[in-house]
Backbone as XML, in Angstrom:
<?xml version="1.0"?>
<chain id="A" units="angstrom">
  <residue number="1" name="UNK">
    <atom name="N" x="14.389" y="26.886" z="11.957"/>
    <atom name="CA" x="14.841" y="25.504" z="11.484"/>
    <atom name="C" x="14.005" y="24.959" z="10.477"/>
  </residue>
  <residue number="2" name="UNK">
    <atom name="N" x="14.652" y="24.542" z="9.293"/>
    <atom name="CA" x="13.835" y="23.754" z="8.363"/>
    <atom name="C" x="13.874" y="22.419" z="8.649"/>
  </residue>
  <residue number="3" name="UNK">
    <atom name="N" x="12.616" y="21.733" z="8.421"/>
    <atom name="CA" x="12.594" y="20.278" z="8.510"/>
    <atom name="C" x="12.491" y="19.798" z="7.143"/>
  </residue>
  <residue number="4" name="UNK">
    <atom name="N" x="13.146" y="18.734" z="6.827"/>
    <atom name="CA" x="13.092" y="17.918" z="5.719"/>
    <atom name="C" x="11.758" y="17.182" z="5.594"/>
  </residue>
  <residue number="5" name="UNK">
    <atom name="N" x="11.082" y="17.283" z="4.463"/>
    <atom name="CA" x="9.900" y="16.647" z="4.308"/>
    <atom name="C" x="10.185" y="15.419" z="3.378"/>
  </residue>
  <residue number="6" name="UNK">
    <atom name="N" x="9.732" y="14.242" z="4.030"/>
    <atom name="CA" x="10.093" y="12.888" z="3.311"/>
    <atom name="C" x="8.874" y="12.417" z="2.520"/>
  </residue>
  <residue number="7" name="UNK">
    <atom name="N" x="9.214" y="11.938" z="1.461"/>
    <atom name="CA" x="8.060" y="11.266" z="0.585"/>
    <atom name="C" x="7.515" y="10.049" z="1.491"/>
  </residue>
  <residue number="8" name="UNK">
    <atom name="N" x="6.106" y="10.135" z="1.404"/>
    <atom name="CA" x="5.320" y="9.098" z="2.149"/>
    <atom name="C" x="5.638" y="7.780" z="1.317"/>
  </residue>
  <residue number="9" name="UNK">
    <atom name="N" x="5.426" y="6.559" z="2.005"/>
    <atom name="CA" x="5.636" y="5.349" z="1.428"/>
    <atom name="C" x="4.353" y="5.050" z="0.615"/>
  </residue>
  <residue number="10" name="UNK">
    <atom name="N" x="4.180" y="4.805" z="-0.706"/>
    <atom name="CA" x="3.069" y="4.556" z="-1.365"/>
    <atom name="C" x="2.713" y="3.189" z="-1.539"/>
  </residue>
  <residue number="11" name="UNK">
    <atom name="N" x="1.563" y="2.839" z="-1.280"/>
    <atom name="CA" x="0.972" y="1.517" z="-1.403"/>
    <atom name="C" x="-0.063" y="1.593" z="-2.667"/>
  </residue>
  <residue number="12" name="UNK">
    <atom name="N" x="0.248" y="0.707" z="-3.608"/>
    <atom name="CA" x="-0.484" y="0.639" z="-4.771"/>
    <atom name="C" x="-1.454" y="-0.526" z="-4.549"/>
  </residue>
  <residue number="13" name="UNK">
    <atom name="N" x="-2.684" y="-0.088" z="-4.559"/>
    <atom name="CA" x="-3.740" y="-1.009" z="-4.175"/>
    <atom name="C" x="-4.726" y="-1.206" z="-5.402"/>
  </residue>
  <residue number="14" name="UNK">
    <atom name="N" x="-4.593" y="-2.498" z="-6.007"/>
    <atom name="CA" x="-5.229" y="-2.843" z="-7.334"/>
    <atom name="C" x="-6.559" y="-3.565" z="-6.859"/>
  </residue>
  <residue number="15" name="UNK">
    <atom name="N" x="-7.682" y="-3.024" z="-7.385"/>
    <atom name="CA" x="-9.054" y="-3.402" z="-7.012"/>
    <atom name="C" x="-9.842" y="-3.388" z="-8.297"/>
  </residue>
  <residue number="16" name="UNK">
    <atom name="N" x="-11.111" y="-3.725" z="-8.058"/>
    <atom name="CA" x="-12.119" y="-3.435" z="-8.987"/>
    <atom name="C" x="-13.487" y="-3.388" z="-8.278"/>
  </residue>
  <residue number="17" name="UNK">
    <atom name="N" x="-14.418" y="-2.624" z="-8.790"/>
    <atom name="CA" x="-15.632" y="-2.357" z="-8.105"/>
    <atom name="C" x="-16.486" y="-3.557" z="-7.815"/>
  </residue>
  <residue number="18" name="UNK">
    <atom name="N" x="-16.360" y="-4.615" z="-8.621"/>
    <atom name="CA" x="-17.364" y="-5.725" z="-8.385"/>
    <atom name="C" x="-16.644" y="-6.768" z="-7.384"/>
  </residue>
  <residue number="19" name="UNK">
    <atom name="N" x="-15.664" y="-6.491" z="-6.768"/>
    <atom name="CA" x="-14.808" y="-7.321" z="-6.018"/>
    <atom name="C" x="-15.076" y="-7.395" z="-4.599"/>
  </residue>
  <residue number="20" name="UNK">
    <atom name="N" x="-15.750" y="-8.525" z="-3.876"/>
    <atom name="CA" x="-16.097" y="-8.394" z="-2.478"/>
    <atom name="C" x="-14.755" y="-8.599" z="-1.724"/>
  </residue>
  <residue number="21" name="UNK">
    <atom name="N" x="-13.810" y="-9.252" z="-2.295"/>
    <atom name="CA" x="-12.577" y="-9.363" z="-1.515"/>
    <atom name="C" x="-11.868" y="-7.960" z="-1.446"/>
  </residue>
  <residue number="22" name="UNK">
    <atom name="N" x="-11.974" y="-7.285" z="-2.518"/>
    <atom name="CA" x="-11.392" y="-6.010" z="-2.513"/>
    <atom name="C" x="-12.021" y="-4.935" z="-1.394"/>
  </residue>
  <residue number="23" name="UNK">
    <atom name="N" x="-13.381" y="-5.184" z="-1.330"/>
    <atom name="CA" x="-14.121" y="-4.276" z="-0.285"/>
    <atom name="C" x="-13.670" y="-4.815" z="1.065"/>
  </residue>
  <residue number="24" name="UNK">
    <atom name="N" x="-13.531" y="-6.102" z="1.368"/>
    <atom name="CA" x="-13.016" y="-6.479" z="2.706"/>
    <atom name="C" x="-11.561" y="-6.029" z="2.967"/>
  </residue>
  <residue number="25" name="UNK">
    <atom name="N" x="-10.618" y="-6.014" z="1.795"/>
    <atom name="CA" x="-9.307" y="-5.390" z="1.968"/>
    <atom name="C" x="-9.305" y="-3.877" z="2.270"/>
  </residue>
  <residue number="26" name="UNK">
    <atom name="N" x="-10.270" y="-3.174" z="1.733"/>
    <atom name="CA" x="-10.318" y="-1.664" z="2.010"/>
    <atom name="C" x="-10.744" y="-1.510" z="3.445"/>
  </residue>
  <residue number="27" name="UNK">
    <atom name="N" x="-11.614" y="-2.319" z="3.844"/>
    <atom name="CA" x="-11.884" y="-2.102" z="5.334"/>
    <atom name="C" x="-10.898" y="-2.577" z="6.309"/>
  </residue>
  <residue number="28" name="UNK">
    <atom name="N" x="-9.799" y="-3.137" z="5.824"/>
    <atom name="CA" x="-8.515" y="-3.425" z="6.819"/>
    <atom name="C" x="-7.509" y="-2.478" z="6.322"/>
  </residue>
  <residue number="29" name="UNK">
    <atom name="N" x="-7.059" y="-2.226" z="5.156"/>
    <atom name="CA" x="-5.867" y="-1.228" z="4.902"/>
    <atom name="C" x="-6.061" y="0.066" z="5.327"/>
  </residue>
  <residue number="30" name="UNK">
    <atom name="N" x="-7.260" y="0.587" z="4.932"/>
    <atom name="CA" x="-7.606" y="2.088" z="5.162"/>
    <atom name="C" x="-7.460" y="2.532" z="6.560"/>
  </residue>
  <residue number="31" name="UNK">
    <atom name="N" x="-8.001" y="1.712" z="7.657"/>
    <atom name="CA" x="-7.926" y="1.906" z="9.118"/>
    <atom name="C" x="-6.548" y="1.852" z="9.443"/>
  </residue>
  <residue number="32" name="UNK">
    <atom name="N" x="-5.799" y="0.662" z="8.866"/>
    <atom name="CA" x="-4.605" y="0.421" z="9.243"/>
    <atom name="C" x="-3.636" y="1.413" z="9.190"/>
  </residue>
  <residue number="33" name="UNK">
    <atom name="N" x="-3.547" y="2.091" z="7.906"/>
    <atom name="CA" x="-2.747" y="3.196" z="7.583"/>
    <atom name="C" x="-3.023" y="4.291" z="8.093"/>
  </residue>
  <residue number="34" name="UNK">
    <atom name="N" x="-4.357" y="4.866" z="8.218"/>
    <atom name="CA" x="-4.911" y="6.117" z="8.824"/>
    <atom name="C" x="-4.827" y="6.202" z="10.336"/>
  </residue>
  <residue number="35" name="UNK">
    <atom name="N" x="-4.879" y="4.946" z="11.017"/>
    <atom name="CA" x="-5.195" y="5.041" z="12.356"/>
    <atom name="C" x="-3.978" y="4.563" z="13.276"/>
  </residue>
  <residue number="36" name="UNK">
    <atom name="N" x="-3.172" y="3.437" z="12.581"/>
    <atom name="CA" x="-2.196" y="2.822" z="13.476"/>
    <atom name="C" x="-0.899" y="3.322" z="13.111"/>
  </residue>
  <residue number="37" name="UNK">
    <atom name="N" x="-0.598" y="4.089" z="12.208"/>
    <atom name="CA" x="0.774" y="4.493" z="11.812"/>
    <atom name="C" x="0.867" y="5.855" z="11.759"/>
  </residue>
  <residue number="38" name="UNK">
    <atom name="N" x="2.175" y="6.530" z="12.024"/>
    <atom name="CA" x="2.279" y="7.941" z="11.992"/>
    <atom name="C" x="1.868" y="8.557" z="10.729"/>
  </residue>
  <residue number="39" name="UNK">
    <atom name="N" x="1.010" y="9.702" z="11.014"/>
    <atom name="CA" x="0.415" y="10.511" z="10.117"/>
    <atom name="C" x="1.116" y="10.680" z="8.780"/>
  </residue>
  <residue number="40" name="UNK">
    <atom name="N" x="0.767" y="10.701" z="7.642"/>
    <atom name="CA" x="1.499" y="11.131" z="6.417"/>
    <atom name="C" x="2.718" y="10.099" z="6.092"/>
  </residue>
  <residue number="41" name="UNK">
    <atom name="N" x="2.917" y="9.018" z="6.722"/>
    <atom name="CA" x="4.095" y="8.198" z="6.357"/>
    <atom name="C" x="3.697" y="7.148" z="5.199"/>
  </residue>
  <residue number="42" name="UNK">
    <atom name="N" x="2.334" y="6.746" z="4.973"/>
    <atom name="CA" x="1.902" y="6.024" z="3.989"/>
    <atom name="C" x="0.778" y="6.666" z="3.179"/>
  </residue>
  <residue number="43" name="UNK">
    <atom name="N" x="0.679" y="6.552" z="1.875"/>
    <atom name="CA" x="-0.449" y="6.877" z="0.919"/>
    <atom name="C" x="-0.786" y="5.615" z="0.366"/>
  </residue>
  <residue number="44" name="UNK">
    <atom name="N" x="-2.219" y="5.694" z="-0.011"/>
    <atom name="CA" x="-2.791" y="4.479" z="-0.661"/>
    <atom name="C" x="-3.212" y="5.028" z="-1.987"/>
  </residue>
  <residue number="45" name="UNK">
    <atom name="N" x="-2.727" y="4.444" z="-3.124"/>
    <atom name="CA" x="-3.105" y="4.818" z="-4.413"/>
    <atom name="C" x="-3.957" y="3.617" z="-5.020"/>
  </residue>
  <residue number="46" name="UNK">
    <atom name="N" x="-5.274" y="3.931" z="-4.947"/>
    <atom name="CA" x="-6.218" y="2.883" z="-5.329"/>
    <atom name="C" x="-6.346" y="2.830" z="-6.854"/>
  </residue>
  <residue number="47" name="UNK">
    <atom name="N" x="-6.095" y="1.675" z="-7.502"/>
    <atom name="CA" x="-6.094" y="1.564" z="-8.855"/>
    <atom name="C" x="-7.247" y="0.525" z="-9.399"/>
  </residue>
  <residue number="48" name="UNK">
    <atom name="N" x="-8.213" y="1.062" z="-10.125"/>
    <atom name="CA" x="-9.403" y="0.265" z="-10.613"/>
    <atom name="C" x="-8.821" y="-0.321" z="-11.857"/>
  </residue>
  <residue number="49" name="UNK">
    <atom name="N" x="-8.621" y="-1.689" z="-11.822"/>
    <atom name="CA" x="-7.970" y="-2.357" z="-13.018"/>
    <atom name="C" x="-9.112" y="-2.549" z="-14.193"/>
  </residue>
  <residue number="50" name="UNK">
    <atom name="N" x="-10.289" y="-2.218" z="-13.938"/>
    <atom name="CA" x="-11.546" y="-2.221" z="-15.032"/>
    <atom name="C" x="-11.268" y="-1.108" z="-15.735"/>
  </residue>
  <residue number="51" name="UNK">
    <atom name="N" x="-10.830" y="-0.015" z="-15.341"/>
    <atom name="CA" x="-10.804" y="1.262" z="-16.187"/>
    <atom name="C" x="-9.827" y="1.033" z="-17.305"/>
  </residue>
  <residue number="52" name="UNK">
    <atom name="N" x="-10.390" y="1.674" z="-18.529"/>
    <atom name="CA" x="-9.628" y="1.535" z="-19.656"/>
    <atom name="C" x="-8.150" y="1.975" z="-19.748"/>
  </residue>
  <residue number="53" name="UNK">
    <atom name="N" x="-7.730" y="2.992" z="-18.918"/>
    <atom name="CA" x="-6.428" y="3.532" z="-18.822"/>
    <atom name="C" x="-5.609" y="2.661" z="-17.987"/>
  </residue>
  <residue number="54" name="UNK">
    <atom name="N" x="-6.222" y="1.638" z="-17.447"/>
    <atom name="CA" x="-5.563" y="0.582" z="-16.358"/>
    <atom name="C" x="-5.381" y="-0.727" z="-17.054"/>
  </residue>
  <residue number="55" name="UNK">
    <atom name="N" x="-5.493" y="-0.817" z="-18.436"/>
    <atom name="CA" x="-5.476" y="-2.202" z="-19.035"/>
    <atom name="C" x="-4.187" y="-3.016" z="-18.682"/>
  </residue>
  <residue number="56" name="UNK">
    <atom name="N" x="-3.108" y="-2.238" z="-18.518"/>
    <atom name="CA" x="-1.863" y="-3.106" z="-18.199"/>
    <atom name="C" x="-2.148" y="-3.950" z="-16.980"/>
  </residue>
  <residue number="57" name="UNK">
    <atom name="N" x="-2.643" y="-3.199" z="-15.911"/>
    <atom name="CA" x="-2.919" y="-3.861" z="-14.652"/>
    <atom name="C" x="-3.933" y="-4.968" z="-14.704"/>
  </residue>
  <residue number="58" name="UNK">
    <atom name="N" x="-5.119" y="-4.654" z="-15.533"/>
    <atom name="CA" x="-6.072" y="-5.751" z="-15.652"/>
    <atom name="C" x="-5.415" y="-6.981" z="-16.214"/>
  </residue>
  <residue number="59" name="UNK">
    <atom name="N" x="-4.518" y="-6.890" z="-17.463"/>
    <atom name="CA" x="-4.026" y="-8.110" z="-17.973"/>
    <atom name="C" x="-3.074" y="-8.734" z="-16.859"/>
  </residue>
  <residue number="60" name="UNK">
    <atom name="N" x="-2.383" y="-8.138" z="-15.940"/>
    <atom name="CA" x="-1.503" y="-8.675" z="-15.008"/>
    <atom name="C" x="-2.417" y="-9.314" z="-13.799"/>
  </residue>
  <residue number="61" name="UNK">
    <atom name="N" x="-3.456" y="-8.567" z="-13.281"/>
    <atom name="CA" x="-4.109" y="-8.959" z="-11.908"/>
    <atom name="C" x="-5.370" y="-9.216" z="-12.078"/>
  </residue>
  <residue number="62" name="UNK">
    <atom name="N" x="-6.127" y="-9.631" z="-13.221"/>
    <atom name="CA" x="-7.432" y="-9.751" z="-13.377"/>
    <atom name="C" x="-7.917" y="-10.873" z="-12.589"/>
  </residue>
  <residue number="63" name="UNK">
    <atom name="N" x="-7.203" y="-11.883" z="-12.206"/>
    <atom name="CA" x="-7.811" y="-13.099" z="-11.412"/>
    <atom name="C" x="-6.999" y="-13.032" z="-9.878"/>
  </residue>
  <residue number="64" name="UNK">
    <atom name="N" x="-6.350" y="-11.858" z="-9.606"/>
    <atom name="CA" x="-5.657" y="-11.843" z="-8.258"/>
    <atom name="C" x="-6.084" y="-10.739" z="-7.354"/>
  </residue>
  <residue number="65" name="UNK">
    <atom name="N" x="-7.036" y="-9.799" z="-7.807"/>
    <atom name="CA" x="-7.507" y="-8.542" z="-6.960"/>
    <atom name="C" x="-8.106" y="-9.199" z="-5.689"/>
  </residue>
  <residue number="66" name="UNK">
    <atom name="N" x="-7.895" y="-8.471" z="-4.597"/>
    <atom name="CA" x="-7.200" y="-7.394" z="-4.406"/>
    <atom name="C" x="-5.639" y="-7.666" z="-4.181"/>
  </residue>
  <residue number="67" name="UNK">
    <atom name="N" x="-4.736" y="-6.763" z="-4.671"/>
    <atom name="CA" x="-3.311" y="-6.916" z="-4.750"/>
    <atom name="C" x="-2.759" y="-5.481" z="-4.176"/>
  </residue>
  <residue number="68" name="UNK">
    <atom name="N" x="-1.932" y="-5.576" z="-3.227"/>
    <atom name="CA" x="-1.194" y="-4.493" z="-2.616"/>
    <atom name="C" x="0.244" y="-4.604" z="-2.652"/>
  </residue>
  <residue number="69" name="UNK">
    <atom name="N" x="0.805" y="-3.329" z="-3.301"/>
    <atom name="CA" x="2.308" y="-3.478" z="-3.488"/>
    <atom name="C" x="2.920" y="-2.227" z="-3.047"/>
  </residue>
  <residue number="70" name="UNK">
    <atom name="N" x="4.187" y="-2.425" z="-2.585"/>
    <atom name="CA" x="5.053" y="-1.315" z="-2.128"/>
    <atom name="C" x="6.274" y="-1.550" z="-3.005"/>
  </residue>
  <residue number="71" name="UNK">
    <atom name="N" x="6.689" y="-0.390" z="-3.770"/>
    <atom name="CA" x="7.858" y="-0.764" z="-4.573"/>
    <atom name="C" x="7.338" y="-1.736" z="-5.636"/>
  </residue>
  <residue number="72" name="UNK">
    <atom name="N" x="8.049" y="-2.755" z="-5.777"/>
    <atom name="CA" x="7.779" y="-3.930" z="-6.574"/>
    <atom name="C" x="7.309" y="-5.144" z="-5.800"/>
  </residue>
  <residue number="73" name="UNK">
    <atom name="N" x="7.368" y="-5.067" z="-4.430"/>
    <atom name="CA" x="6.997" y="-6.176" z="-3.531"/>
    <atom name="C" x="5.373" y="-6.227" z="-3.357"/>
  </residue>
  <residue number="74" name="UNK">
    <atom name="N" x="4.908" y="-7.347" z="-3.647"/>
    <atom name="CA" x="3.473" y="-7.559" z="-3.197"/>
    <atom name="C" x="3.423" y="-7.870" z="-1.693"/>
  </residue>
  <residue number="75" name="UNK">
    <atom name="N" x="2.520" y="-7.113" z="-1.120"/>
    <atom name="CA" x="2.376" y="-7.291" z="0.332"/>
    <atom name="C" x="1.136" y="-8.023" z="0.699"/>
  </residue>
  <residue number="76" name="UNK">
    <atom name="N" x="0.023" y="-8.067" z="-0.203"/>
    <atom name="CA" x="-0.869" y="-8.967" z="-0.143"/>
    <atom name="C" x="-1.545" y="-9.264" z="-1.566"/>
  </residue>
  <residue number="77" name="UNK">
    <atom name="N" x="-2.189" y="-10.401" z="-1.737"/>
    <atom name="CA" x="-2.831" y="-10.694" z="-2.765"/>
    <atom name="C" x="-4.167" y="-11.700" z="-2.394"/>
  </residue>
  <residue number="78" name="UNK">
    <atom name="N" x="-5.242" y="-11.433" z="-2.971"/>
    <atom name="CA" x="-6.386" y="-12.183" z="-2.871"/>
    <atom name="C" x="-7.072" y="-11.697" z="-1.514"/>
  </residue>
  <residue number="79" name="UNK">
    <atom name="N" x="-6.347" y="-12.104" z="-0.498"/>
    <atom name="CA" x="-6.843" y="-11.717" z="0.855"/>
    <atom name="C" x="-5.651" y="-10.986" z="1.788"/>
  </residue>
  <residue number="80" name="UNK">
    <atom name="N" x="-6.123" y="-10.361" z="2.761"/>
    <atom name="CA" x="-5.090" y="-9.613" z="3.648"/>
    <atom name="C" x="-4.923" y="-10.378" z="4.893"/>
  </residue>
  <residue number="81" name="UNK">
    <atom name="N" x="-3.767" y="-10.876" z="5.248"/>
    <atom name="CA" x="-3.426" y="-11.449" z="6.334"/>
    <atom name="C" x="-2.893" y="-10.082" z="7.339"/>
  </residue>
  <residue number="82" name="UNK">
    <atom name="N" x="-3.810" y="-9.800" z="8.187"/>
    <atom name="CA" x="-3.617" y="-8.500" z="9.133"/>
    <atom name="C" x="-2.305" y="-8.488" z="9.531"/>
  </residue>
  <residue number="83" name="UNK">
    <atom name="N" x="-1.822" y="-9.631" z="10.284"/>
    <atom name="CA" x="-0.599" y="-9.558" z="10.885"/>
    <atom name="C" x="0.727" y="-9.474" z="9.983"/>
  </residue>
  <residue number="84" name="UNK">
    <atom name="N" x="0.620" y="-10.085" z="8.771"/>
    <atom name="CA" x="1.529" y="-9.876" z="7.861"/>
    <atom name="C" x="1.670" y="-8.571" z="7.265"/>
  </residue>
  <residue number="85" name="UNK">
    <atom name="N" x="0.360" y="-7.851" z="7.134"/>
    <atom name="CA" x="0.235" y="-6.548" z="6.650"/>
    <atom name="C" x="0.926" y="-5.589" z="7.579"/>
  </residue>
  <residue number="86" name="UNK">
    <atom name="N" x="0.691" y="-5.683" z="8.953"/>
    <atom name="CA" x="1.268" y="-4.905" z="9.804"/>
    <atom name="C" x="2.719" y="-5.027" z="9.799"/>
  </residue>
  <residue number="87" name="UNK">
    <atom name="N" x="3.162" y="-6.280" z="9.872"/>
    <atom name="CA" x="4.618" y="-6.540" z="9.792"/>
    <atom name="C" x="5.375" y="-5.973" z="8.574"/>
  </residue>
  <residue number="88" name="UNK">
    <atom name="N" x="4.657" y="-6.096" z="7.474"/>
    <atom name="CA" x="5.276" y="-5.462" z="6.110"/>
    <atom name="C" x="5.242" y="-3.948" z="6.124"/>
  </residue>
  <residue number="89" name="UNK">
    <atom name="N" x="4.282" y="-3.310" z="6.646"/>
    <atom name="CA" x="4.238" y="-1.793" z="6.762"/>
    <atom name="C" x="5.225" y="-1.379" z="7.738"/>
  </residue>
  <residue number="90" name="UNK">
    <atom name="N" x="5.279" y="-1.982" z="8.995"/>
    <atom name="CA" x="6.330" y="-1.600" z="9.927"/>
    <atom name="C" x="7.809" y="-1.850" z="9.477"/>
  </residue>
  <residue number="91" name="UNK">
    <atom name="N" x="7.933" y="-2.823" z="8.628"/>
    <atom name="CA" x="9.333" y="-3.150" z="8.107"/>
    <atom name="C" x="9.684" y="-1.899" z="7.132"/>
  </residue>
  <residue number="92" name="UNK">
    <atom name="N" x="8.762" y="-1.592" z="6.209"/>
    <atom name="CA" x="8.948" y="-0.638" z="5.293"/>
    <atom name="C" x="9.130" y="0.723" z="5.900"/>
  </residue>
  <residue number="93" name="UNK">
    <atom name="N" x="8.450" y="0.979" z="6.933"/>
    <atom name="CA" x="8.624" y="2.279" z="7.770"/>
    <atom name="C" x="9.970" y="2.178" z="8.498"/>
  </residue>
  <residue number="94" name="UNK">
    <atom name="N" x="10.328" y="1.179" z="9.108"/>
    <atom name="CA" x="11.657" y="1.164" z="9.827"/>
    <atom name="C" x="12.815" y="1.398" z="8.921"/>
  </residue>
  <residue number="95" name="UNK">
    <atom name="N" x="12.603" y="0.715" z="7.608"/>
    <atom name="CA" x="13.740" y="1.043" z="6.526"/>
    <atom name="C" x="13.752" y="2.388" z="6.146"/>
  </residue>
  <residue number="96" name="UNK">
    <atom name="N" x="12.626" y="3.058" z="5.896"/>
    <atom name="CA" x="12.549" y="4.518" z="5.420"/>
    <atom name="C" x="13.052" y="5.373" z="6.745"/>
  </residue>
  <residue number="97" name="UNK">
    <atom name="N" x="12.794" y="5.100" z="7.959"/>
    <atom name="CA" x="13.398" y="5.919" z="9.152"/>
    <atom name="C" x="14.726" y="5.808" z="9.151"/>
  </residue>
  <residue number="98" name="UNK">
    <atom name="N" x="15.273" y="4.526" z="8.922"/>
    <atom name="CA" x="16.866" y="4.387" z="8.820"/>
    <atom name="C" x="17.435" y="5.265" z="7.785"/>
  </residue>
  <residue number="99" name="UNK">
    <atom name="N" x="16.841" y="5.084" z="6.555"/>
    <atom name="CA" x="17.347" y="5.713" z="5.482"/>
    <atom name="C" x="17.416" y="7.349" z="5.658"/>
  </residue>
  <residue number="100" name="UNK">
    <atom name="N" x="16.382" y="7.676" z="6.420"/>
    <atom name="CA" x="16.320" y="9.260" z="6.626"/>
    <atom name="C" x="17.213" y="9.631" z="7.668"/>
  </residue>
  <residue number="101" name="UNK">
    <atom name="N" x="17.586" y="8.710" z="8.695"/>
    <atom name="CA" x="18.657" y="9.039" z="9.616"/>
    <atom name="C" x="20.063" y="9.055" z="8.779"/>
  </residue>
  <residue number="102" name="UNK">
    <atom name="N" x="20.230" y="8.153" z="7.994"/>
    <atom name="CA" x="21.535" y="8.134" z="7.249"/>
    <atom name="C" x="21.771" y="9.379" z="6.481"/>
  </residue>
  <residue number="103" name="UNK">
    <atom name="N" x="20.648" y="9.778" z="5.865"/>
    <atom name="CA" x="20.687" y="10.938" z="4.905"/>
    <atom name="C" x="20.942" y="12.243" z="5.661"/>
  </residue>
  <residue number="104" name="UNK">
    <atom name="N" x="20.598" y="12.176" z="7.102"/>
    <atom name="CA" x="20.765" y="13.456" z="7.958"/>
    <atom name="C" x="22.256" y="13.556" z="8.276"/>
  </residue>
  <residue number="105" name="UNK">
    <atom name="N" x="22.777" y="12.437" z="8.440"/>
    <atom name="CA" x="24.310" y="12.458" z="8.962"/>
    <atom name="C" x="25.219" y="12.894" z="7.847"/>
  </residue>
</chain>
C-alpha cells in the first residue's frame, strides 16, 4: 500500500543575528514544533533579513523582527505569545488534516 506524503506546513521565521527578541523566539518556536507536534508536519525556514539576498525582507521587517508567517498570515511579530502560537499551529494543522482527508475521498 502506498502512503501519500503531504507537504509540511512551512513557517517562515524572519530574524537577524543581533536581535535578542529573535533569540528568545527561537527558544520557543523550535521546541514547540519539534517536540509538541507530529513529526514532519512543520518546517521552519529561518530567514536572516540582514543578508544581502534578503533585502526585500529587511525593507519590510527591519523594525519588526522576529516575525513568523505561515502562508501570508503573520503568526507572531516582536514577541511570541506561546498560547497564541500553539493555537495558530494547531489551527493550521487541523486545516491541513481536513484538506488531506477531503483529497483522499
